DSSP file (Angstrom, degrees, kcal/mol; ACC not computed):
  #  RESIDUE AA STRUCTURE BP1 BP2  ACC     N-H-->O    O-->H-N    N-H-->O    O-->H-N    TCO  KAPPA ALPHA  PHI   PSI    X-CA   Y-CA   Z-CA
    1    1 A M              0   0    0      0, 0.0     2,-0.7     0, 0.0   129,-0.1   0.000 360.0 360.0 360.0 136.4    0.0    0.0    0.0
    2    2 A I        +     0   0    0    127,-0.2     3,-0.1   128,-0.2     6,-0.0  -0.749 360.0 163.5 -86.2 117.5    1.3    3.5   -0.9
    3    3 A K        +     0   0    0     -2,-0.7     2,-0.3     1,-0.3    -1,-0.2   0.772  63.7  11.2-103.8 -35.7    1.2    5.6    2.2
    4    4 A T  S >  S-     0   0    0    126,-0.1     3,-1.9     1,-0.0     4,-0.4  -0.877  81.8 -99.3-136.8 169.7    3.4    8.5    1.2
    5    5 A F  G >  S+     0   0    0     -2,-0.3     3,-1.3     1,-0.3     6,-0.3   0.776 118.0  68.6 -60.5 -25.9    5.1    9.9   -2.0
    6    6 A K  G 3  S+     0   0    0      1,-0.3    -1,-0.3     5,-0.1     6,-0.1   0.688  92.0  60.3 -68.7 -16.6    8.3    8.2   -0.9
    7    7 A D  G <  S+     0   0    0     -3,-1.9     2,-0.3     4,-0.1    -1,-0.3   0.625  81.8 103.2 -82.3 -14.4    6.6    4.8   -1.5
    8    8 A L    <>  -     0   0    0     -3,-1.3     4,-2.2    -4,-0.4     3,-0.2  -0.526  69.6-143.2 -71.7 130.7    6.1    5.7   -5.2
    9    9 A I  H  > S+     0   0    0     -2,-0.3     4,-2.7     1,-0.2     5,-0.2   0.884 101.7  56.9 -60.4 -38.8    8.5    3.9   -7.4
   10   10 A V  H  > S+     0   0    0      1,-0.2     4,-2.3     2,-0.2    -1,-0.2   0.888 107.2  48.1 -62.8 -38.2    8.7    6.9   -9.7
   11   11 A Y  H  > S+     0   0    0     -6,-0.3     4,-3.0     2,-0.2     5,-0.2   0.938 111.1  50.6 -64.9 -45.8    9.8    9.1   -6.7
   12   12 A Q  H  X S+     0   0    0     -4,-2.2     4,-2.2     1,-0.2    -2,-0.2   0.905 112.9  45.9 -59.6 -42.8   12.4    6.5   -5.6
   13   13 A K  H  X S+     0   0    0     -4,-2.7     4,-2.2     2,-0.2    -1,-0.2   0.907 113.3  49.3 -66.8 -41.7   13.8    6.4   -9.2
   14   14 A A  H  X S+     0   0    0     -4,-2.3     4,-2.3    -5,-0.2    -2,-0.2   0.907 111.9  48.4 -64.7 -41.5   13.8   10.2   -9.5
   15   15 A F  H  X S+     0   0    0     -4,-3.0     4,-2.1     2,-0.2    -1,-0.2   0.923 110.4  51.4 -64.5 -43.6   15.5   10.6   -6.1
   16   16 A E  H  X S+     0   0    0     -4,-2.2     4,-1.9    -5,-0.2    -1,-0.2   0.901 111.3  48.3 -59.2 -41.2   18.2    8.0   -7.1
   17   17 A Q  H  X S+     0   0    0     -4,-2.2     4,-2.9     2,-0.2    -1,-0.2   0.874 107.1  55.2 -69.4 -36.2   18.8    9.9  -10.3
   18   18 A A  H  X S+     0   0    0     -4,-2.3     4,-2.1     1,-0.2    -1,-0.2   0.903 110.1  46.6 -61.8 -39.3   19.1   13.2   -8.5
   19   19 A M  H  X S+     0   0    0     -4,-2.1     4,-2.2     2,-0.2    -1,-0.2   0.864 110.8  52.6 -70.2 -35.3   21.8   11.7   -6.3
   20   20 A E  H  X S+     0   0    0     -4,-1.9     4,-2.7     2,-0.2     5,-0.2   0.922 109.3  49.4 -62.9 -44.7   23.5   10.3   -9.4
   21   21 A I  H  X S+     0   0    0     -4,-2.9     4,-2.2     1,-0.2    -2,-0.2   0.916 108.9  53.2 -60.5 -43.5   23.5   13.7  -11.0
   22   22 A F  H  X S+     0   0    0     -4,-2.1     4,-0.7     1,-0.2    -1,-0.2   0.939 112.2  44.6 -57.3 -47.7   25.0   15.2   -7.8
   23   23 A E  H >< S+     0   0    0     -4,-2.2     3,-0.9     1,-0.2     4,-0.4   0.927 114.2  47.0 -65.2 -45.1   27.8   12.7   -7.9
   24   24 A L  H >< S+     0   0    0     -4,-2.7     3,-0.9     1,-0.2    -1,-0.2   0.812 107.5  57.0 -71.6 -27.1   28.6   13.0  -11.6
   25   25 A T  H >< S+     0   0    0     -4,-2.2     3,-1.6     1,-0.2    -1,-0.2   0.624  85.4  80.4 -78.9 -10.6   28.6   16.8  -11.5
   26   26 A K  T << S+     0   0    0     -3,-0.9    -1,-0.2    -4,-0.7    -2,-0.2   0.803  92.8  52.3 -60.2 -26.5   31.2   16.8   -8.8
   27   27 A G  T <  S+     0   0    0     -3,-0.9    -1,-0.3    -4,-0.4    -2,-0.2   0.449  84.1 110.7 -90.0  -0.7   33.7   16.2  -11.7
   28   28 A F  S <  S-     0   0    0     -3,-1.6     5,-0.0     1,-0.1    -3,-0.0  -0.419  81.0 -93.0 -71.6 151.3   32.5   19.1  -13.8
   29   29 A P    >   -     0   0    0      0, 0.0     3,-1.9     0, 0.0     8,-0.2  -0.266  28.2-117.8 -64.9 151.3   34.9   22.0  -14.2
   30   30 A M  G >  S+     0   0    0      1,-0.3     3,-2.1     2,-0.2     4,-0.3   0.801 111.4  70.4 -57.9 -30.8   34.6   25.0  -11.7
   31   31 A I  G 3  S+     0   0    0      1,-0.3    -1,-0.3     2,-0.1     3,-0.2   0.746  99.2  49.8 -60.4 -21.7   33.9   27.3  -14.6
   32   32 A E  G X >S+     0   0    0     -3,-1.9     5,-2.0     1,-0.2     3,-1.2   0.380  79.0 106.8 -95.4   1.9   30.5   25.5  -14.9
   33   33 A K  I < >S+     0   0    0     -3,-2.1     5,-0.8     1,-0.3    -1,-0.2   0.871  87.8  31.3 -52.5 -46.3   29.7   25.8  -11.1
   34   34 A Y  I 3 5S+     0   0    0     -4,-0.3    -1,-0.3    -3,-0.2    -2,-0.1   0.388 129.6  33.4 -98.4   4.0   27.0   28.5  -11.5
   35   35 A S  I <>5S+     0   0    0     -3,-1.2     4,-2.4     3,-0.1     5,-0.2   0.530 127.3  11.0-118.4 -89.1   25.7   27.5  -14.9
   36   36 A L  I  >5S+     0   0    0      2,-0.2     4,-2.7     1,-0.2     5,-0.3   0.933 129.0  47.1 -63.8 -49.7   25.6   23.9  -16.0
   37   37 A T  I  ><S+     0   0    0     -5,-2.0     4,-1.9     1,-0.2     5,-0.2   0.940 116.8  43.2 -60.5 -49.3   26.3   22.2  -12.6
   38   38 A D  H  ><S+     0   0    0     -5,-0.8     4,-2.4    -6,-0.7    -1,-0.2   0.914 115.4  49.3 -63.5 -43.6   23.8   24.3  -10.7
   39   39 A Q  H  X S+     0   0    0     -4,-2.4     4,-2.6     1,-0.2     5,-0.2   0.918 111.5  46.3 -65.7 -44.8   21.1   24.0  -13.3
   40   40 A I  H  X S+     0   0    0     -4,-2.7     4,-2.0    -5,-0.2    -1,-0.2   0.872 113.5  49.7 -69.6 -34.5   21.3   20.3  -13.8
   41   41 A R  H  X S+     0   0    0     -4,-1.9     4,-2.1    -5,-0.3    -1,-0.2   0.929 112.6  47.8 -66.0 -44.0   21.3   19.7  -10.0
   42   42 A R  H  X S+     0   0    0     -4,-2.4     4,-2.2    -5,-0.2    -2,-0.2   0.938 113.3  46.1 -63.1 -47.5   18.3   22.0   -9.5
   43   43 A S  H  X S+     0   0    0     -4,-2.6     4,-1.1     1,-0.2    -1,-0.2   0.902 112.2  50.6 -65.9 -39.4   16.3   20.4  -12.3
   44   44 A S  H  X S+     0   0    0     -4,-2.0     4,-0.8    -5,-0.2     3,-0.3   0.901 113.6  45.2 -65.7 -38.7   17.0   16.8  -11.2
   45   45 A R  H  X S+     0   0    0     -4,-2.1     4,-2.1     1,-0.2    -1,-0.2   0.838 105.2  62.5 -70.8 -32.7   16.0   17.6   -7.6
   46   46 A S  H  X S+     0   0    0     -4,-2.2     4,-2.6     1,-0.2     5,-0.2   0.785  93.0  63.8 -66.0 -27.1   12.9   19.4   -8.8
   47   47 A V  H  X S+     0   0    0     -4,-1.1     4,-1.6    -3,-0.3    -1,-0.2   0.963 108.0  41.9 -57.9 -50.6   11.6   16.2  -10.3
   48   48 A C  H  X S+     0   0    0     -4,-0.8     4,-2.3   -34,-0.2    -2,-0.2   0.915 113.4  52.4 -62.1 -45.3   11.4   14.7   -6.8
   49   49 A V  H  X S+     0   0    0     -4,-2.1     4,-2.5     1,-0.2    -1,-0.2   0.910 108.8  49.6 -60.7 -44.2   10.0   17.9   -5.3
   50   50 A N  H  X S+     0   0    0     -4,-2.6     4,-2.3     2,-0.2    -1,-0.2   0.841 108.3  53.2 -67.8 -32.6    7.2   18.1   -7.8
   51   51 A I  H  X S+     0   0    0     -4,-1.6     4,-2.1    -5,-0.2    -1,-0.2   0.931 111.0  47.3 -64.8 -44.7    6.3   14.5   -7.2
   52   52 A G  H  X S+     0   0    0     -4,-2.3     4,-1.3     1,-0.2    -2,-0.2   0.907 112.5  48.6 -61.9 -42.6    6.1   15.1   -3.5
   53   53 A E  H  < S+     0   0    0     -4,-2.5     4,-0.3     1,-0.2    -1,-0.2   0.885 108.9  54.0 -65.8 -38.2    4.0   18.3   -4.0
   54   54 A A  H >< S+     0   0    0     -4,-2.3     3,-1.8     1,-0.2    -1,-0.2   0.918 104.1  55.8 -59.6 -43.6    1.7   16.3   -6.4
   55   55 A W  H >< S+     0   0    0     -4,-2.1     3,-1.3     1,-0.3    -1,-0.2   0.861 101.7  56.5 -59.6 -36.1    1.1   13.7   -3.7
   56   56 A R  T 3< S+     0   0    0     -4,-1.3    -1,-0.3     1,-0.3     3,-0.2   0.557 104.4  55.8 -72.9  -6.4   -0.1   16.4   -1.3
   57   57 A R  T X   +     0   0    0     -3,-1.8     3,-2.1    -4,-0.3     7,-0.6   0.038  65.9 123.5-112.9  25.5   -2.7   17.4   -3.8
   58   58 A L  T <  S+     0   0    0     -3,-1.3    64,-0.7     1,-0.3    67,-0.2   0.812  70.9  58.4 -56.6 -32.2   -4.4   14.1   -4.2
   59   59 A R  T 3  S+     0   0    0      1,-0.2    -1,-0.3    -3,-0.2    -2,-0.1   0.600 103.9  56.4 -75.4  -9.1   -7.7   15.5   -3.3
   60   60 A Y    X>  -     0   0    0     -3,-2.1     4,-2.6     1,-0.1     3,-0.7  -0.796  69.3-170.6-125.2  87.0   -7.5   17.9   -6.2
   61   61 A P  H 3> S+     0   0    0      0, 0.0     4,-2.7     0, 0.0     5,-0.2   0.822  84.7  52.3 -51.4 -41.0   -7.0   15.9   -9.4
   62   62 A A  H 3> S+     0   0    0      1,-0.2     4,-2.1     2,-0.2     5,-0.1   0.904 113.5  44.2 -64.8 -39.1   -6.3   18.9  -11.6
   63   63 A H  H <> S+     0   0    0     -3,-0.7     4,-2.4     2,-0.2     5,-0.2   0.893 111.8  53.9 -69.9 -39.8   -3.6   20.1   -9.2
   64   64 A F  H  X S+     0   0    0     -4,-2.6     4,-1.9    -7,-0.6    -2,-0.2   0.946 112.3  43.6 -56.5 -51.0   -2.2   16.6   -8.9
   65   65 A V  H  X S+     0   0    0     -4,-2.7     4,-2.4     1,-0.2     5,-0.2   0.892 110.7  56.2 -63.8 -40.4   -1.8   16.3  -12.6
   66   66 A S  H  X S+     0   0    0     -4,-2.1     4,-1.8    -5,-0.2    -1,-0.2   0.920 108.9  45.5 -59.2 -45.4   -0.4   19.8  -12.9
   67   67 A K  H  X S+     0   0    0     -4,-2.4     4,-2.2     1,-0.2    -1,-0.2   0.861 111.2  53.5 -68.8 -34.3    2.4   19.0  -10.4
   68   68 A L  H  X S+     0   0    0     -4,-1.9     4,-2.2    -5,-0.2    -1,-0.2   0.892 108.3  49.4 -66.3 -37.9    3.1   15.7  -12.2
   69   69 A T  H  X S+     0   0    0     -4,-2.4     4,-2.2     2,-0.2    -2,-0.2   0.850 108.7  53.8 -69.4 -31.8    3.5   17.5  -15.5
   70   70 A D  H  X S+     0   0    0     -4,-1.8     4,-2.2    -5,-0.2    -2,-0.2   0.918 108.1  50.1 -62.8 -42.6    5.8   20.0  -13.8
   71   71 A A  H  X S+     0   0    0     -4,-2.2     4,-2.0     1,-0.2    -2,-0.2   0.909 110.6  49.3 -61.0 -42.6    7.9   17.0  -12.7
   72   72 A D  H  X S+     0   0    0     -4,-2.2     4,-2.1     1,-0.2    -1,-0.2   0.890 109.3  51.8 -65.3 -39.3    7.9   15.6  -16.2
   73   73 A A  H  X S+     0   0    0     -4,-2.2     4,-2.4     1,-0.2    -1,-0.2   0.893 109.3  50.1 -63.3 -39.6    9.0   19.0  -17.6
   74   74 A E  H  X S+     0   0    0     -4,-2.2     4,-2.3     2,-0.2    -1,-0.2   0.861 107.7  53.6 -67.5 -35.3   11.9   19.1  -15.0
   75   75 A A  H  X S+     0   0    0     -4,-2.0     4,-1.9     2,-0.2    -2,-0.2   0.908 109.7  48.4 -64.0 -40.9   12.9   15.6  -16.1
   76   76 A T  H  X S+     0   0    0     -4,-2.1     4,-2.1     2,-0.2    -2,-0.2   0.911 109.6  52.1 -64.3 -42.4   13.1   16.9  -19.7
   77   77 A E  H  X S+     0   0    0     -4,-2.4     4,-2.3     1,-0.2    -2,-0.2   0.911 107.2  53.4 -59.5 -41.6   15.1   19.9  -18.6
   78   78 A T  H  X S+     0   0    0     -4,-2.3     4,-2.2     1,-0.2    -1,-0.2   0.907 107.0  51.2 -60.9 -41.6   17.5   17.6  -16.9
   79   79 A V  H  X S+     0   0    0     -4,-1.9     4,-2.4     2,-0.2    -1,-0.2   0.886 108.0  52.7 -63.9 -37.9   18.0   15.5  -20.1
   80   80 A I  H  X S+     0   0    0     -4,-2.1     4,-2.1     2,-0.2    -1,-0.2   0.912 109.0  48.9 -64.5 -40.8   18.7   18.7  -22.0
   81   81 A W  H  X S+     0   0    0     -4,-2.3     4,-2.3     1,-0.2    -1,-0.2   0.869 109.5  53.1 -65.0 -34.7   21.4   19.7  -19.5
   82   82 A L  H  X S+     0   0    0     -4,-2.2     4,-2.5     2,-0.2    -2,-0.2   0.899 105.7  54.1 -63.6 -39.8   22.7   16.1  -19.9
   83   83 A D  H  X S+     0   0    0     -4,-2.4     4,-2.6     1,-0.2    -2,-0.2   0.924 109.6  47.3 -57.9 -44.9   22.8   16.8  -23.6
   84   84 A C  H  X S+     0   0    0     -4,-2.1     4,-2.2     1,-0.2    -2,-0.2   0.902 110.1  52.8 -62.9 -41.2   24.9   19.9  -23.0
   85   85 A S  H  <>S+     0   0    0     -4,-2.3     5,-2.9     1,-0.2     6,-1.0   0.890 111.1  46.6 -62.9 -39.8   27.2   17.9  -20.6
   86   86 A L  H ><5S+     0   0    0     -4,-2.5     3,-1.5     3,-0.2    -2,-0.2   0.933 111.3  51.0 -66.4 -45.9   27.8   15.3  -23.3
   87   87 A A  H 3<5S+     0   0    0     -4,-2.6    -2,-0.2     1,-0.3    -1,-0.2   0.837 110.3  49.6 -62.1 -33.1   28.4   18.0  -26.0
   88   88 A C  T 3<5S-     0   0    0     -4,-2.2    -1,-0.3    -5,-0.2    -2,-0.2   0.458 115.6-119.5 -83.2  -0.9   30.9   19.7  -23.7
   89   89 A R  T < 5S+     0   0    0     -3,-1.5    -3,-0.2    -4,-0.2    -2,-0.1   0.789  79.0 125.1  66.1  31.3   32.6   16.3  -23.1
   90   90 A Y  S   <S+     0   0    0     -5,-2.9     2,-0.4    -6,-0.2    -4,-0.2   0.656  73.9  42.6 -87.2 -18.5   32.0   16.3  -19.4
   91   91 A L  S    S-     0   0    0     -6,-1.0    -2,-0.1    -9,-0.1    -1,-0.1  -0.954  84.6-125.8-124.1 144.8   30.2   13.0  -19.7
   92   92 A N     >  -     0   0    0     -2,-0.4     4,-2.5     1,-0.1     3,-0.2  -0.589  32.2-110.0 -83.5 156.7   31.2   10.0  -21.7
   93   93 A P  H  > S+     0   0    0      0, 0.0     4,-2.5     0, 0.0     5,-0.2   0.826 115.5  54.4 -57.4 -34.9   28.5    8.6  -24.1
   94   94 A G  H  > S+     0   0    0      2,-0.2     4,-2.1     1,-0.2     5,-0.1   0.930 111.4  42.9 -66.2 -45.8   27.9    5.5  -22.1
   95   95 A L  H  > S+     0   0    0     -3,-0.2     4,-2.5     2,-0.2     5,-0.3   0.911 113.5  53.2 -66.1 -42.8   27.2    7.3  -18.8
   96   96 A Y  H  X S+     0   0    0     -4,-2.5     4,-3.0     1,-0.2     5,-0.3   0.946 109.6  47.9 -56.0 -49.8   25.1    9.8  -20.7
   97   97 A K  H  X S+     0   0    0     -4,-2.5     4,-2.3     1,-0.2    -1,-0.2   0.903 110.9  51.5 -60.9 -42.5   23.0    7.1  -22.3
   98   98 A K  H  X S+     0   0    0     -4,-2.1     4,-1.5     2,-0.2    -1,-0.2   0.942 116.1  39.1 -59.7 -49.8   22.5    5.3  -18.9
   99   99 A V  H  X S+     0   0    0     -4,-2.5     4,-1.9     2,-0.2    -2,-0.2   0.916 116.1  50.3 -71.3 -43.2   21.3    8.4  -17.1
  100  100 A A  H  X S+     0   0    0     -4,-3.0     4,-1.9    -5,-0.3    -1,-0.2   0.883 109.0  53.2 -62.8 -37.9   19.2    9.8  -20.0
  101  101 A T  H  X S+     0   0    0     -4,-2.3     4,-2.0    -5,-0.3    -1,-0.2   0.883 106.6  52.5 -64.7 -38.3   17.5    6.4  -20.4
  102  102 A R  H  X S+     0   0    0     -4,-1.5     4,-2.2     1,-0.2    -1,-0.2   0.884 108.6  50.0 -65.1 -38.1   16.6    6.4  -16.7
  103  103 A Y  H  X S+     0   0    0     -4,-1.9     4,-2.5     2,-0.2    -1,-0.2   0.854 107.1  55.0 -69.2 -32.6   15.0    9.9  -17.1
  104  104 A E  H  X S+     0   0    0     -4,-1.9     4,-2.0     2,-0.2    -2,-0.2   0.915 108.5  48.8 -62.6 -42.2   13.0    8.6  -20.1
  105  105 A E  H  X S+     0   0    0     -4,-2.0     4,-2.2     2,-0.2    -2,-0.2   0.911 110.3  50.5 -63.0 -43.4   11.7    5.8  -17.9
  106  106 A I  H  X S+     0   0    0     -4,-2.2     4,-2.5     1,-0.2    -2,-0.2   0.916 109.1  52.5 -60.6 -43.3   10.8    8.3  -15.2
  107  107 A G  H  X S+     0   0    0     -4,-2.5     4,-2.5     1,-0.2    -1,-0.2   0.885 108.2  50.3 -61.0 -39.8    9.0   10.4  -17.8
  108  108 A K  H  X S+     0   0    0     -4,-2.0     4,-2.0     2,-0.2    -1,-0.2   0.896 110.3  49.7 -65.8 -39.7    7.0    7.4  -19.0
  109  109 A M  H  X S+     0   0    0     -4,-2.2     4,-1.9     2,-0.2    -2,-0.2   0.919 112.3  47.2 -64.8 -43.4    5.9    6.6  -15.4
  110  110 A L  H  X S+     0   0    0     -4,-2.5     4,-2.4     1,-0.2    -2,-0.2   0.908 110.1  53.6 -64.2 -41.4    4.9   10.2  -14.8
  111  111 A G  H  X S+     0   0    0     -4,-2.5     4,-2.2     1,-0.2    -1,-0.2   0.883 107.0  51.7 -60.5 -39.1    3.0   10.2  -18.1
  112  112 A S  H  X S+     0   0    0     -4,-2.0     4,-1.2     2,-0.2    -1,-0.2   0.899 110.0  48.8 -63.9 -41.0    1.1    7.1  -17.0
  113  113 A M  H  < S+     0   0    0     -4,-1.9    -2,-0.2     2,-0.2    -1,-0.2   0.889 110.6  51.0 -65.7 -39.1    0.1    8.8  -13.8
  114  114 A V  H  < S+     0   0    0     -4,-2.4    -2,-0.2     1,-0.2    -1,-0.2   0.890 110.6  48.9 -65.3 -39.7   -1.1   11.9  -15.7
  115  115 A R  H  < S+     0   0    0     -4,-2.2    -1,-0.2     1,-0.2    -2,-0.2   0.738 123.5  31.4 -72.5 -22.3   -3.2    9.8  -18.0
  116  116 A S    ><  +     0   0    0     -4,-1.2     3,-1.7    -5,-0.1     4,-0.3  -0.401  64.0 149.9-133.5  58.2   -4.8    7.8  -15.1
  117  117 A P  G >>  +     0   0    0      0, 0.0     4,-3.0     0, 0.0     3,-2.2   0.767  65.9  75.9 -64.3 -21.8   -5.0   10.1  -12.1
  118  118 A E  G 34 S+     0   0    0      1,-0.3     6,-0.3     2,-0.2    -5,-0.0   0.739  82.9  67.1 -62.6 -20.1   -8.1    8.3  -10.9
  119  119 A K  G <4 S+     0   0    0     -3,-1.7    -1,-0.3    -6,-0.2    -6,-0.0   0.700 118.7  22.0 -69.3 -17.4   -5.8    5.5   -9.7
  120  120 A F  T <4 S+     0   0    0     -3,-2.2    -2,-0.2    -4,-0.3    -1,-0.2   0.690 122.4  48.8-117.8 -33.0   -4.4    7.9   -7.1
  121  121 A C  S >< S+     0   0    0     -4,-3.0     3,-1.1     3,-0.1     4,-0.4  -0.005  82.9  37.5 -99.6-161.7   -7.1   10.6   -6.6
  122  122 A Y  T 3> S-     0   0    0    -64,-0.7     4,-2.3     1,-0.3     3,-0.4  -0.242 121.4  -1.6  57.1-131.3  -10.8   10.9   -6.0
  123  123 A E  H 3> S+     0   0    0      1,-0.2     4,-2.8     2,-0.2     6,-0.3   0.848 130.2  61.0 -61.1 -35.5  -12.4    8.4   -3.7
  124  124 A T  H <4>S+     0   0    0     -3,-1.1     5,-2.3    -6,-0.3     6,-0.5   0.934 111.3  38.2 -58.0 -47.4   -9.2    6.5   -3.2
  125  125 A A  H >45S+     0   0    0     -4,-0.4     3,-0.8    -3,-0.4    -1,-0.2   0.901 115.5  52.4 -70.7 -41.2   -7.5    9.5   -1.6
  126  126 A I  H 3<5S+     0   0    0     -4,-2.3    -2,-0.2     1,-0.3    -1,-0.2   0.880 110.9  46.9 -64.9 -37.8  -10.5   10.6    0.3
  127  127 A K  T 3<5S-     0   0    0     -4,-2.8    -1,-0.3    -5,-0.2    -2,-0.2   0.552 112.7-119.1 -81.9  -7.0  -11.0    7.2    1.9
  128  128 A G  T < 5S+     0   0    0     -3,-0.8    -3,-0.2    -4,-0.5    -2,-0.1   0.763  74.5 129.5  77.5  24.8   -7.3    7.0    2.8
  129  129 A N      <       0   0    0     -5,-2.3  -127,-0.2    -6,-0.3    -4,-0.2   0.286 360.0 360.0 -95.5  10.8   -6.8    3.8    0.7
  130  130 A V              0   0    0     -6,-0.5    -1,-0.2    -5,-0.2  -128,-0.2   0.460 360.0 360.0 -86.2 360.0   -3.8    5.1   -1.2
């Protein structure tokens, strides 16, 4: 039974990826500290934050979906920053592919939740059966 947003597999995967981004950006050059490094860390963390915020809006399906789409947008932003990191040769192609593929999976999970919010909201949330 899902009791909190931390029980959601999509949250767990997003959090794991945010920590992966944190670790891999430690090796980015100092010149990127306030641009690429900061931006990719923020967007990756924002995926998790928006999932948590969505969960707190279970009683309001439109708000729930809105926050999930925000999470998906942040996941896309993170992939774009990964694209930049690859182009700047801060990431090798293998690592890039691994991390980008994981964000694609997270995006698919979020998309599924957006398409079927009734699995999480409405009576289920109100009755406390989530």
